[in-house]
C-alpha angles and dihedrals in degrees: 000000000000095000089053091051090053095046095049096067090044091053091049091050091050091049093051092048090053095043095055110064116218118252112268108246125189143152122241122194118199122191142171113229113248095019126094091225122115131179110208115199127190109202138186117195089343095308121117111242096171134011128189129176111216118205133155087255103050150330109257122195113220106203094164092082098043110120093028133098126240109248107170149312143228130194135192129182135197133160105246105149102062101259133104095255122091117244119227142240112180124182119191121184123209121184137193105261093220098037104038093179094077140042145110135297117216113207120201116186124180139187120198110197094066096015113238136152130200124198122200138163134213133184118248130195139160116281138165088274088071090060095044095045095188118206102231131182106228121184123234115276093036132100126181125235118195109204116222091225140041119244117259096261115184088356088293120151115278098253117212141161142086092298095051127094104222135189120290118208128197110222116206136164133228134166091289093053138259124335148129111320130200106229108168096188091060095048092049087062094043092047093065091053093049091050091053094048092045092053091055097043114111100181107097097214095044091046090054090050090051090051089057091045089051091050091051093049091048091055090048092048087058094050098264130133129266119260123264089251091056093049092050089049093053103115097201114133120183112218104174145008121198129184136177140175116279 
């Protein structure tokens, strides 16, 4: 009887080990053509467990996207530093695997003449823009960032959520690095959408916030600068800067 008692737990352990499949682990390497910059992701079951940015200047851990899942990327290039090589804006979106409506955007920006890379992160969440999905014409060297919340216009609450039209920023790059760009042709397109939504908004507070959003976009469509509230609302946090010899 004793041998049977010993074998029974071993058989149960073997059965359980076979019944539970191991987590699928793999390595994903993301790159931007023409730039010596690589984002190396270690993943288990689609979730990032480790992230490292490889450049000629350094290896940079990116802990801000650990625990999230890669969801997509966009790039835009434009020569801004007076050489023949295009400079880079790279937007990579990572979402919570269980709550796909929120996550983090990783921004990688690069100049080529005096090689330098900036890393930054921004929060992302579902807004009314996701339902509208406007087809916008965006010039080269510009990427859009949709903030998950509205600025605190007139000391109003910072509205957010899937039924809220939030602030849209144009991200550009110059010789000092990435930042908010004034791109009138984009805001002319966005302005028409904000006007339509504002006209059909019944909530008094939200309608007032949309009026301020419309006023901001009108100024930007004419080449002006964003309001102080919009600048304070810009959730763009630089986390690293790396340079190396050409």
